[in-house]
KESELO-345510 format. One record per residue: residue number from 0; residue in one letter; x, y, z of N, C-alpha, C in turn. Coordinates in steps of 0.05 Angstrom, whole numbers, plus 32768, in hexadecimal, padded with zeros to 4 digits. Layout:
// KESELO-345510
> seq,type,n.xx,n.yy,n.zz,ca.xx,ca.yy,ca.zz,c.xx,c.yy,c.zz
> NUM,A,X,Y,Z,X,Y,Z,X,Y,Z
...
END
This chain:
// KESELO-345510
> seq,type,n.xx,n.yy,n.zz,ca.xx,ca.yy,ca.zz,c.xx,c.yy,c.zz
> 0,M,8DC3,7C42,80EF,8DB1,7C47,80D9,8D9C,7C32,80D4
> 1,L,8DA5,7C19,80DA,8D93,7C02,80D6,8D88,7BF8,80F0
> 2,D,8D87,7C09,8104,8D7D,7C01,811F,8D60,7BF7,811E
> 3,F,8D51,7C02,810B,8D34,7BFB,810A,8D30,7BDD,8103
> 4,L,8D45,7BD0,80F9,8D43,7BB3,80F2,8D40,7BA2,810B
> 5,S,8D46,7BAE,8122,8D43,7B9F,813B,8D26,7B9D,8145
> 6,Y,8D15,7BAE,8139,8CF9,7BAE,8141,8CEB,7B95,8135
> 7,G,8CDA,7B89,8145,8CCC,7B71,813D,8CBA,7B75,8125
> 8,F,8CAC,7B8C,8125,8C99,7B91,810F,8CA7,7B96,80F4
> 9,I,8CC0,7BA0,80F5,8CCF,7BA3,80DD,8CD8,7B88,80D2
> 10,Q,8CE2,7B77,80E4,8CEA,7B5C,80DC,8CD3,7B4D,80D0
> 11,Q,8CBC,7B4F,80DD,8CA4,7B42,80D3,8C9C,7B4D,80B8
> 12,A,8C9E,7B67,80B4,8C97,7B73,809B,8CAA,7B6A,8085
> 13,L,8CC3,7B66,808B,8CD6,7B5C,8078,8CD0,7B40,806F
> 14,V,8CC9,7B2F,8083,8CC1,7B14,807C,8CA9,7B13,806A
> 15,I,8C95,7B22,8071,8C7C,7B23,8061,8C82,7B2F,8046
> 16,G,8C92,7B44,8045,8C98,7B51,802C,8CA7,7B3E,8019
> 17,V,8CBB,7B30,8022,8CCA,7B1E,8012,8CB8,7B07,8008
> 18,A,8CA7,7AFD,801B,8C95,7AE7,8014,8C82,7AEF,7FFE
> 19,L,8C76,7B07,8001,8C63,7B10,7FED,8C71,7B17,7FD2
> 20,A,8C89,7B21,7FD4,8C99,7B27,7FBC,8C9E,7B0D,7FAC
> 21,L,8CA6,7AF8,7FBA,8CAB,7ADF,7FAD,8C92,7AD3,7FA1
> 22,S,8C7C,7AD4,7FB0,8C62,7ACA,7FA6,8C59,7AD8,7F8D
> 23,A,8C5A,7AF3,7F8E,8C51,7B03,7F78,8C62,7AFE,7F5F
> 24,A,8C7C,7AFD,7F63,8C8E,7AF9,7F4C,8C8B,7ADD,7F3F
> 25,L,8C85,7AC9,7F4F,8C81,7AAF,7F45,8C67,7AAD,7F35
> 26,L,8C52,7ABB,7F3E,8C39,7ABB,7F30,8C39,7ACD,7F17
> 27,S,8C49,7AE2,7F18,8C48,7AF7,7F04,8C4A,7AEE,7EE7
> 28,P,8C5E,7ADE,7EDF,8C5F,7AD8,7EC2,8C48,7AC7,7EB8
> 29,F,8C3D,7AB6,7ECA,8C28,7AA4,7EC2,8C0D,7AB3,7EC0
> 30,L,8C0B,7ACA,7ECD,8BF3,7ADB,7ECB,8BF6,7AF1,7EB6
> 31,V,8C0D,7AFF,7EB8,8C11,7B16,7EA6,8C14,7B0E,7E89
> 32,L,8C25,7AFA,7E84,8C2A,7AF1,7E69,8C13,7AE2,7E5D
> 33,N,8C01,7AD9,7E6E,8BE9,7ACB,7E65,8BD1,7ADE,7E65
> 34,Q,8BD6,7AF8,7E67,8BC2,7B0D,7E67,8BAC,7B09,7E7C
> 35,Q,8BB5,7B01,7E94,8BA3,7AFE,7EAA,8BAA,7B0F,7EC2
> 36,A,8BBA,7B24,7EBC,8BC4,7B35,7ED2,8BAD,7B43,7EE1
> 37,M,8B97,7B49,7ED3,8B81,7B57,7EE0,8B72,7B47,7EF5
> 38,I,8B77,7B2C,7EF5,8B6A,7B1C,7F09,8B74,7B24,7F25
> 39,A,8B8D,7B2C,7F27,8B98,7B35,7F41,8B89,7B4E,7F4B
> 40,D,8B84,7B61,7F39,8B76,7B79,7F40,8B59,7B73,7F48
> 41,G,8B4D,7B61,7F38,8B31,7B59,7F3E,8B2E,7B4B,7F59
> 42,L,8B41,7B39,7F5E,8B3F,7B2A,7F78,8B46,7B3C,7F8F
> 43,A,8B56,7B51,7F8B,8B5B,7B65,7FA0,8B41,7B72,7FA9
> 44,H,8B30,7B79,7F95,8B16,7B85,7F9C,8B04,7B71,7FAA
> 45,V,8B05,7B57,7FA1,8AF5,7B43,7FAE,8AFE,7B3F,7FCB
> 46,S,8B18,7B40,7FCF,8B23,7B3B,7FEA,8B1B,7B51,7FFD
> 47,F,8B15,7B69,7FF3,8B0B,7B7F,8004,8AF2,7B76,8011
> 48,A,8ADF,7B6B,8002,8AC6,7B61,800D,8ACB,7B4A,8020
> 49,G,8ADD,7B38,8018,8AE3,7B21,8028,8AEE,7B28,8044
> 50,I,8B00,7B3C,8044,8B0C,7B44,805E,8AF7,7B53,806F
> 51,I,8AE6,7B63,8062,8AD1,7B71,8071,8ABF,7B5C,807E
> 52,L,8AB7,7B47,806F,8AA6,7B32,807B,8AB5,7B24,8091
> 53,G,8ACF,7B1F,808D,8ADE,7B12,80A1,8AE0,7B21,80BB
> 54,I,8AE3,7B3C,80B9,8AE5,7B4D,80D1,8ACB,7B4C,80E1
> 55,L,8AB5,7B4B,80D3,8A9B,7B4C,80E0,8A92,7B31,80EB
> 56,L,8A9C,7B1B,80DD,8A92,7B00,80E5,8AA5,7AF0,80F5
> 57,S,8ABF,7AF9,80F6,8AD3,7AE8,8103,8AE8,7AF9,8111
> 58,G,8AF5,7AED,8124,8B0B,7AFB,8132,8B23,7AFE,8120
> 59,E,8B26,7AEC,810D,8B3C,7AED,80FA,8B31,7AEE,80DE
> 60,A,8B32,7B06,80D2,8B25,7B0B,80B8,8B2F,7AF9,80A2
> 61,L,8B49,7AF1,80A3,8B54,7AE2,808D,8B47,7AC6,808A
> 62,W,8B3D,7ABB,809F,8B31,7AA0,809D,8B17,7AA1,808E
> 63,I,8B0A,7AB8,808C,8AF3,7ABC,807C,8AFB,7AC6,8060
> 64,A,8B0D,7AD8,805F,8B15,7AE5,8046,8B22,7AD1,8032
> 65,I,8B34,7AC0,803C,8B42,7AAE,802A,8B30,7A9B,801B
> 66,P,8B1E,7A8C,8028,8B0C,7A7B,8018,8AF8,7A8B,8007
> 67,F,8AF0,7AA3,8011,8ADE,7AB4,8002,8AEA,7ABC,7FE7
> 68,V,8B03,7AC5,7FE8,8B10,7ACF,7FD0,8B18,7AB8,7FBE
> 69,M,8B20,7AA1,7FC9,8B26,7A8A,7FB9,8B0E,7A80,7FAA
> 70,L,8AF7,7A80,7FB7,8ADE,7A78,7FA9,8AD8,7A8C,7F93
> 71,A,8ADC,7AA5,7F98,8AD8,7ABA,7F83,8AEA,7AB6,7F6B
> 72,S,8B03,7AAF,7F71,8B17,7AAA,7F5B,8B0E,7A92,7F4A
> 73,L,8B04,7A7E,7F57,8AFA,7A66,7F48,8AE2,7A6D,7F37
> 74,L,8AD1,7A7F,7F42,8AB9,7A88,7F33,8AC2,7A98,7F1B
> 75,I,8AD5,7AAA,7F1E,8ADF,7AB9,7F08,8AEB,7AA7,7EF3
> 76,K,8AFA,7A93,7EFB,8B06,7A80,7EE9,8AF1,7A71,7EDA
> 77,Y,8ADC,7A68,7EE8,8AC7,7A59,7EDB,8AB8,7A6A,7EC7
> 78,L,8AB1,7A83,7ECF,8AA2,7A95,7EBD,8AB3,7A9B,7EA4
> 79,S,8ACD,7A9D,7EA7,8ADE,7AA4,7E90,8AE1,7A8D,7E7D
> 80,T,8ADA,7A75,7E86,8ADC,7A5D,7E74,8AC2,7A59,7E65
> 81,T,8AAD,7A66,7E6C,8A94,7A64,7E5E,8A94,7A76,7E45
> 82,K,8A83,7A70,7E32,8A83,7A7F,7E19,8A72,7A98,7E1B
> 83,T,8A64,7A9B,7E32,8A52,7AB2,7E34,8A5F,7ACB,7E3F
> 84,I,8A77,7AC8,7E4A,8A85,7AE0,7E56,8AA3,7ADB,7E54
> 85,N,8AB2,7AF1,7E4E,8ACF,7AEE,7E4D,8ADC,7AF3,7E68
> 86,G,8AF6,7AEE,7E69,8B04,7AEF,7E83,8B04,7B0A,7E90
> 87,D,8B09,7B1F,7E81,8B09,7B3A,7E8C,8AEE,7B42,7E97
> 88,A,8AD9,7B3A,7E89,8ABE,7B41,7E92,8AB7,7B31,7EAB
> 89,A,8AC0,7B18,7EAD,8ABB,7B08,7EC5,8AC9,7B15,7EDD
> 90,I,8AE2,7B1E,7ED9,8AF1,7B2B,7EEF,8AE2,7B44,7EF7
> 91,G,8ADA,7B54,7EE4,8ACC,7B6D,7EE9,8AB2,7B69,7EF9
> 92,L,8AA2,7B56,7EF0,8A89,7B50,7EFE,8A8D,7B48,7F1B
> 93,V,8A9C,7B34,7F1F,8AA0,7B29,7F3A,8AAD,7B3D,7F4D
> 94,S,8AC2,7B4B,7F43,8AD0,7B5D,7F54,8AC0,7B76,7F5B
> 95,S,8AB1,7B81,7F48,8AA2,7B99,7F4D,8A8A,7B93,7F60
> 96,I,8A7E,7B7C,7F5C,8A68,7B74,7F6E,8A72,7B70,7F8B
> 97,S,8A89,7B63,7F8D,8A94,7B5D,7FA8,8A9C,7B77,7FB5
> 98,F,8AA9,7B89,7FA7,8AB2,7BA2,7FB2,8A9A,7BB3,7FBB
> 99,A,8A85,7BB3,7FAB,8A6D,7BC2,7FB2,8A60,7BB7,7FCB
> 100,I,8A5F,7B9C,7FCD,8A54,7B8F,7FE5,8A64,7B96,7FFE
> 101,G,8A7F,7B96,7FFB,8A90,7B9E,8011,8A8B,7BBA,801B
> 102,L,8A88,7BCC,8009,8A83,7BE8,8010,8A68,7BEB,801F
> 103,I,8A54,7BDC,8016,8A3A,7BDD,8023,8A3C,7BD2,803F
> 104,I,8A4A,7BBC,8042,8A4E,7BB0,805D,8A5C,7BC3,8070
> 105,V,8A70,7BD1,8065,8A7F,7BE5,8076,8A6C,7BFB,807F
> 106,K,8A5B,7C03,806D,8A48,7C19,8073,8A33,7C11,8088
> 107,K,8A29,7BF8,8085,8A13,7BF0,8095,8A1B,7BDE,80AC
> 108,G,8A33,7BD3,80AB,8A3C,7BC0,80C0,8A40,7BCD,80DB
> 109,Q,8A3B,7BBE,80EF,8A3F,7BC9,810B,8A59,7BBF,8116
> 110,G,8A67,7BD0,8124,8A80,7BC8,8130,8A98,7BC7,811E
> 111,F,8A96,7BD3,8107,8AAC,7BD3,80F4,8ABF,7BEA,80FC
> 112,N,8AD7,7BE3,8105,8AE9,7BF7,8110,8B04,7BF8,8103
> 113,I,8B05,7BF2,80E9,8B1F,7BF2,80DB,8B1E,7C08,80C6
> 114,S,8B34,7C15,80C1,8B36,7C2B,80AD,8B34,7C20,8091
> 115,I,8B22,7C2B,8081,8B21,7C23,8065,8B3B,7C2A,8056
> 116,E,8B47,7C40,805E,8B60,7C48,8051,8B75,7C33,8056
> 117,S,8B76,7C28,806E,8B8B,7C14,8073,8B86,7BFB,8063
> 118,M,8B6D,7BF5,805C,8B68,7BDE,804B,8B6F,7BE4,802E
> 119,L,8B6C,7BFD,8025,8B72,7C04,800A,8B90,7C05,8004
> 120,V,8B9F,7C0E,8018,8BBC,7C11,8013,8BCD,7BFD,8023
> 121,G,8BC1,7BF0,8037,8BCF,7BDB,8046,8BE3,7BE7,805A
> 122,N,8BED,7BD6,806B,8C02,7BDE,807E,8C12,7BC6,8087
> 123,M,8C29,7BC2,807B,8C3A,7BAB,8081,8C45,7BAB,809D
> 124,F,8C47,7BC3,80A9,8C54,7BC6,80C3,8C41,7BBE,80DA
> 125,T,8C27,7BBB,80D4,8C14,7BB3,80E8,8C0A,7B96,80E3
> 126,A,8C17,7B87,80D2,8C0F,7B6C,80CC,8C12,7B5A,80E4
> 127,T,8C01,7B46,80E6,8C01,7B34,80FD,8C13,7B1B,80F7
> 128,T,8C18,7B0C,810C,8C28,7AF4,8109,8C1A,7AE0,80F7
> 129,T,8BFF,7ADF,80F9,8BEF,7ACE,80E8,8BF3,7AD5,80CA
> 130,E,8BF3,7AEF,80C4,8BF7,7AF7,80A9,8C13,7AF0,809F
> 131,M,8C27,7AF2,80B1,8C42,7AEB,80A9,8C44,7ACD,80A3
> 132,M,8C37,7ABC,80B3,8C38,7A9F,80AF,8C29,7A98,8095
> 133,L,8C13,7AA5,8090,8C04,7AA0,8078,8C13,7AA9,805F
> 134,S,8C22,7ABF,8061,8C32,7AC8,804A,8C48,7AB4,8044
> 135,L,8C53,7AA8,8058,8C68,7A93,8054,8C5B,7A7A,8048
> 136,L,8C43,7A74,8051,8C35,7A5C,8047,8C2E,7A5F,802A
> 137,I,8C24,7A77,8022,8C1C,7A7A,8006,8C35,7A7B,7FF4
> 138,T,8C4B,7A85,7FFE,8C64,7A84,7FEF,8C6D,7A67,7FEA
> 139,L,8C6B,7A57,7FFF,8C72,7A3B,7FFC,8C60,7A2C,7FE8
> 140,L,8C45,7A31,7FEA,8C32,7A24,7FD8,8C37,7A2C,7FBB
> 141,I,8C3B,7A46,7FB7,8C3F,7A50,7F9B,8C59,7A45,7F91
> 142,G,8C6E,7A45,7FA1,8C88,7A3A,7F99,8C86,7A1D,7F91
> 143,L,8C79,7A0D,7FA1,8C75,79F1,7F9B,8C65,79ED,7F81
> 144,F,8C50,79FD,7F7E,8C3F,79FC,7F67,8C4F,7A02,7F4D
> 145,V,8C5E,7A17,7F4D,8C6E,7A1F,7F36,8C83,7A0A,7F30
> 146,L,8C91,7A00,7F44,8CA6,79EC,7F40,8C9A,79D2,7F35
> 147,S,8C83,79CA,7F3F,8C76,79B1,7F37,8C6B,79B2,7F1B
> 148,F,8C60,79C9,7F13,8C52,79CA,7EF9,8C5E,79DF,7EE6
> 149,Y,8C78,79E5,7EEA,8C84,79FA,7EDA,8C81,79F7,7EBC
> 150,R,8C88,79E0,7EB2,8C86,79DC,7E94,8C6A,79DD,7E8A
> 151,K,8C57,79D2,7E99,8C3B,79D3,7E91,8C30,79EF,7E92
> 152,L,8C38,79FE,7EA7,8C2F,7A1A,7EA9,8C3B,7A2B,7E93
> 153,F,8C55,7A25,7E8C,8C62,7A33,7E77,8C54,7A2E,7E5C
> 154,T,8C4D,7A15,7E57,8C3E,7A0F,7E3E,8C23,7A1C,7E3D
> 155,M,8C15,7A1C,7E53,8BFB,7A29,7E55,8BFD,7A47,7E50
> 156,T,8C13,7A53,7E5A,8C16,7A70,7E57,8C1B,7A78,7E3A
> 157,Y,8C2A,7A68,7E2B,8C32,7A70,7E10,8C20,7A64,7DFA
> 158,D,8C15,7A4D,7E00,8C04,7A40,7DEB,8BEF,7A2E,7DF8
> 159,L,8BD9,7A3A,7DFE,8BC4,7A2C,7E0C,8BB9,7A15,7DFC
> 160,N,8BB6,7A19,7DE2,8BAB,7A04,7DD1,8BBE,79EC,7DD0
> 161,Y,8BD8,79F1,7DCE,8BEB,79DB,7DCE,8BEB,79CD,7DE9
> 162,A,8BE7,79DC,7DFF,8BE5,79D0,7E1A,8BCD,79BD,7E1B
> 163,K,8BB7,79C5,7E10,8BA0,79B4,7E0F,8BA5,799B,7DFE
> 164,F,8BB2,799F,7DE7,8BB8,7989,7DD5,8BCB,7975,7DE3
> 165,S,8BDD,7980,7DF3,8BF0,796F,7E02,8BE4,7961,7E1A
> 166,K,8BCA,7965,7E1D,8BBB,7958,7E33,8BC3,7962,7E4F
> 167,I,8BCD,797B,7E50,8BD2,7988,7E69,8BB7,798F,7E76
> 168,K,8BB5,798B,7E8F,8B9B,7991,7E9D,8B99,79AF,7EA1
> 169,V,8B93,79BD,7E8B,8B92,79DA,7E8B,8B7E,79E5,7E9F
> 170,Q,8B67,79DA,7EA0,8B52,79E4,7EB2,8B5A,79E2,7ECF
> 171,L,8B64,79CA,7ED6,8B6C,79C6,7EF2,8B83,79D9,7EFA
> 172,L,8B98,79DB,7EE9,8BAE,79ED,7EF0,8BA5,7A0A,7EF1
> 173,G,8B92,7A11,7EDF,8B87,7A2C,7EDF,8B79,7A33,7EF9
> 174,Y,8B69,7A20,7F02,8B5B,7A24,7F1C,8B6E,7A25,7F33
> 175,M,8B83,7A14,7F33,8B97,7A15,7F48,8BA6,7A2F,7F49
> 176,L,8BAD,7A39,7F31,8BBB,7A53,7F2F,8BA9,7A6A,7F39
> 177,S,8B8F,7A69,7F33,8B7C,7A7D,7F3C,8B79,7A7C,7F5A
> 178,G,8B77,7A64,7F65,8B74,7A61,7F82,8B8D,7A6B,7F91
> 179,L,8BA4,7A65,7F88,8BBD,7A6F,7F95,8BBF,7A8D,7F92
> 180,T,8BB8,7A98,7F7B,8BB8,7AB5,7F77,8BA5,7AC2,7F8B
> 181,A,8B8E,7AB7,7F8F,8B7A,7AC2,7FA2,8B86,7AC2,7FBE
> 182,F,8B92,7AAC,7FC7,8B9F,7AA9,7FE1,8BB3,7ABF,7FE4
> 183,F,8BC5,7AC3,7FD0,8BD9,7AD7,7FD1,8BCD,7AF3,7FD3
> 184,I,8BB9,7AF8,7FC4,8BAC,7B13,7FC3,8BA1,7B1B,7FDF
> 185,V,8B94,7B08,7FEC,8B88,7B0E,8006,8B9E,7B17,801A
> 186,I,8BB4,7B08,801B,8BCA,7B0F,802D,8BD6,7B2A,8025
> 187,G,8BD9,7B2E,800B,8BE4,7B46,8001,8BD3,7B5F,8006
> 188,V,8BB9,7B5C,8005,8BA7,7B72,800A,8BAA,7B7C,8026
> 189,R,8BAE,7B6A,8039,8BB0,7B72,8055,8BCA,7B82,805A
> 190,T,8BDE,7B7D,804A,8BF8,7B8A,804F,8C00,7B9F,803A
> 191,I,8BF9,7B9A,8021,8C00,7BAD,800B,8BE8,7BBF,8004
> 192,G,8BD0,7BB4,8006,8BB8,7BC5,8001,8BA8,7BBC,7FE9
> 193,T,8B8E,7BC1,7FEA,8B7C,7BB9,7FD4,8B84,7BC6,7FBA
> 194,L,8B8C,7BDF,7FBB,8B91,7BEE,7FA2,8BAD,7BE8,7F96
> 195,L,8BBE,7BDC,7FA6,8BDA,7BD9,7F9D,8BE4,7BBD,7F99
> 196,I,8BD6,7BA9,7FA4,8BE1,7B8E,7FA3,8BE5,7B83,7F87
> 197,S,8BD4,7B8B,7F74,8BD6,7B80,7F59,8BF0,7B89,7F4C
> 198,A,8BFB,7BA0,7F55,8C15,7BAA,7F4A,8C2B,7B96,7F50
> 199,L,8C2A,7B88,7F67,8C3F,7B75,7F6D,8C3F,7B5D,7F5A
> 200,V,8C28,7B57,7F4F,8C26,7B41,7F3C,8C2E,7B4B,7F20
> 201,V,8C28,7B63,7F18,8C2D,7B6D,7EFD,8C4A,7B75,7EF9
> 202,F,8C56,7B83,7F0C,8C70,7B8F,7F07,8C87,7B7B,7F03
> 203,P,8C89,7B65,7F12,8CA0,7B54,7F0E,8CA4,7B4B,7EF1
> 204,S,8C8F,7B42,7EE4,8C92,7B3A,7EC8,8C97,7B51,7EB5
> 205,V,8C89,7B67,7EBB,8C8D,7B7F,7EAA,8CA9,7B89,7EAB
> 206,I,8CB4,7B8A,7EC3,8CD0,7B93,7EC7,8CE4,7B80,7EBB
> 207,S,8CE1,7B66,7EC1,8CF5,7B53,7EB7,8CF4,7B4F,7E99
> 208,S,8CDC,7B53,7E8D,8CDA,7B51,7E70,8CE8,7B67,7E61
> 209,Q,8CF0,7B7C,7E6F,8CFF,7B92,7E63,8D1D,7B89,7E60
> 210,M,8D25,7B75,7E6F,8D41,7B6C,7E6E,8D45,7B51,7E60
> 211,T,8D30,7B42,7E5D,8D34,7B27,7E51,8D1B,7B1F,7E42
> 212,K,8D1E,7B0D,7E2F,8D08,7B01,7E20,8D03,7AE4,7E29
> 213,S,8D15,7AD9,7E38,8D13,7ABE,7E41,8CFE,7ABC,7E58
> 214,F,8CEC,7AA8,7E56,8CD8,7AA5,7E6B,8CE5,7A9E,7E86
> 215,K,8CF8,7A8C,7E86,8D05,7A85,7E9F,8D13,7A9D,7EAB
> 216,N,8D21,7AAC,7E9B,8D2F,7AC4,7EA5,8D1B,7AD9,7EAE
> 217,T,8D04,7ADB,7EA0,8CEF,7AED,7EA9,8CE6,7AE6,7EC5
> 218,L,8CE3,7ACD,7ECA,8CDA,7AC4,7EE4,8CF0,7AC9,7EF9
> 219,L,8D09,7AC2,7EF3,8D1E,7AC6,7F07,8D24,7AE3,7F0D
> 220,L,8D26,7AF4,7EF7,8D2A,7B10,7EFB,8D13,7B1D,7F09
> 221,G,8CFB,7B14,7F04,8CE3,7B1E,7F12,8CE5,7B19,7F30
> 222,V,8CEE,7B01,7F37,8CF1,7AFA,7F54,8D06,7B0C,7F61
> 223,L,8D1D,7B0F,7F54,8D33,7B1F,7F5F,8D2A,7B3D,7F62
> 224,S,8D1F,7B48,7F4D,8D17,7B64,7F4E,8D01,7B69,7F62
> 225,S,8CEE,7B56,7F64,8CD8,7B59,7F76,8CE1,7B59,7F93
> 226,V,8CF2,7B46,7F9A,8CFC,7B45,7FB6,8D0C,7B5F,7FBC
> 227,F,8D1E,7B67,7FAA,8D2E,7B7F,7FAF,8D1D,7B98,7FB2
> 228,I,8D09,7B9B,7FA1,8CF8,7BB3,7FA2,8CE6,7BB4,7FBB
> 229,V,8CDB,7B9D,7FC3,8CCA,7B9C,7FDA,8CDA,7BA2,7FF4
> 230,V,8CF2,7B96,7FF6,8D03,7B9B,800D,8D0C,7BB9,800E
> 231,A,8D13,7BC3,7FF6,8D1A,7BE0,7FF5,8D03,7BF1,7FFD
> 232,G,8CEB,7BE9,7FF5,8CD3,7BF9,7FFC,8CCF,7BFA,801A
> 233,I,8CD4,7BE4,8028,8CD1,7BE4,8045,8CE6,7BF6,8052
> 234,F,8CFF,7BF5,8048,8D15,7C06,8052,8D0F,7C23,804E
> 235,V,8D03,7C2A,8038,8CFD,7C46,8031,8CE4,7C50,8041
> 236,A,8CD0,7C3F,8042,8CB6,7C48,804D,8CB7,7C4D,806B
> 237,H,8CC6,7C3D,807A,8CC6,7C3F,8097,8CD1,7C5A,80A1
> 238,P,8CE9,7C62,8099,8CF4,7C7C,80A3,8CE4,7C94,8099
> 239,L,8CD8,7C92,8081,8CC9,7CA8,8076,8CAC,7CA9,8080
> 240,E,8CA4,7C93,808E,8C89,7C91,8098,8C74,7C94,8082
> 241,I,8C78,7C84,806D,8C65,7C84,8057,8C5B,7C67,8052
> 242,P,8C44,7C63,8045,8C3A,7C48,8041,8C4E,7C36,8032
> 243,V,8C52,7C1D,803D,8C65,7C0B,8030,8C5B,7C03,8014
> 244,G,8C42,7BFC,8012,8C37,7BF3,7FF8,8C3B,7C08,7FE2
> 245,S,8C35,7C21,7FE9,8C38,7C36,7FD5,8C55,7C3A,7FCE
> 246,T,8C67,7C38,7FE1,8C83,7C3B,7FDC,8C8D,7C26,7FCA
> 247,I,8C85,7C0D,7FCE,8C8D,7BF7,7FBD,8C84,7BFB,7FA0
> 248,V,8C6B,7C03,7F9D,8C61,7C08,7F82,8C70,7C1E,7F74
> 249,V,8C76,7C33,7F82,8C86,7C4A,7F76,8CA2,7C40,7F6E
> 250,L,8CAF,7C30,7F7F,8CC9,7C26,7F78,8CC8,7C13,7F60
> 251,Y,8CB3,7C02,7F5F,8CAF,7BF2,7F47,8CAD,7C03,7F2E
> 252,T,8C9E,7C18,7F30,8C9A,7C2A,7F19,8CB4,7C37,7F10
> 253,L,8CC3,7C41,7F24,8CDD,7C4E,7F1E,8CF0,7C3B,7F10
> 254,V,8CF2,7C22,7F1A,8D03,7C0E,7F0E,8CFA,7C08,7EF2
> 255,F,8CE0,7C05,7EEE,8CD6,7BFF,7ED3,8CDC,7C16,7EC0
> 256,L,8CD9,7C2F,7EC8,8CDF,7C45,7EB7,8CFC,7C47,7EAF
> 257,V,8D0D,7C41,7EC3,8D2A,7C41,7EBE,8D32,7C2C,7EA9
> 258,L,8D27,7C14,7EAD,8D2D,7BFE,7E9B,8D21,7C03,7E7F
> 259,L,8D0A,7C0F,7E7E,8CFE,7C16,7E65,8D0F,7C2A,7E56
> 260,G,8D1A,7C3E,7E65,8D2C,7C52,7E58,8D46,7C46,7E4F
> 261,L,8D51,7C32,7E5E,8D6A,7C26,7E57,8D68,7C10,7E42
> 262,K,8D50,7C06,7E3D,8D4C,7BEF,7E2B,8D57,7BF4,7E0F
> 263,P,8D53,7C0C,7E03,8D5E,7C10,7DE8,8D7D,7C10,7DE8
> 264,L,8D8A,7C17,7DFE,8DA7,7C18,7DFF,8DB3,7BFC,7DFF
> 265,W,8DA9,7BE9,7E10,8DB6,7BCF,7E10,8DAD,7BBE,7DF8
> 266,R,8D97,7BC5,7DEB,8D90,7BB7,7DD2,8DA4,7BBD,7DBC
> 267,K,8DB1,7BD5,7DBD,8DC5,7BDB,7DA9,8DDF,7BCB,7DAE
END
């Protein structure tokens, strides 16, 4: 029954899936609870243009896409700190412009031979070794970042004014969080898809918050649920021959709905 686990591409998909699940779950509470969840969706649209440019300009698209999207994330962060535009508007402006440019390049570019559908929904089973190594790298970087600055990030998430009063370097940590999120999104877009990667960031905190009010428990339960659901999605998607990213998002939704339905029962 589990013979397919002997295939190299399945093993590689599991490694990438677990790495992305861990990365997303670690980022989730600091973005979702700080009302910055939409930055993941915005950067996914930016990464579409970055990957398109990378395909046309380089043999390895990620080497172009990663710095492109990280710069865009820093621009969004900068614009959101100015008094002339709010965070949501900054995300909307940068992401929509980038996505539009990407579509124009696809239409007019020469030698573009990749399916737009594959970019929108991703394909974890066709991921490269480079993508696997980068997914492990971003997991390591995010893990070290969260462990090193956990208390400061926690303070920023719940009381930004107090964090500033406490002389926490809010701007620097904010830019670092945005840069790591951008790195994660680029890798995720190639495997989960432009339209679906933001769900991996949003769902862990949304699901775990149905079971606990503790921030630490929200983080831990988010990690556990994210890894379980992503692995389950791979096991379900392969034999049914359906997109992995779509399967993972559907499983996330089912788990959320079940917990939402059970929430009144255990509160009693």
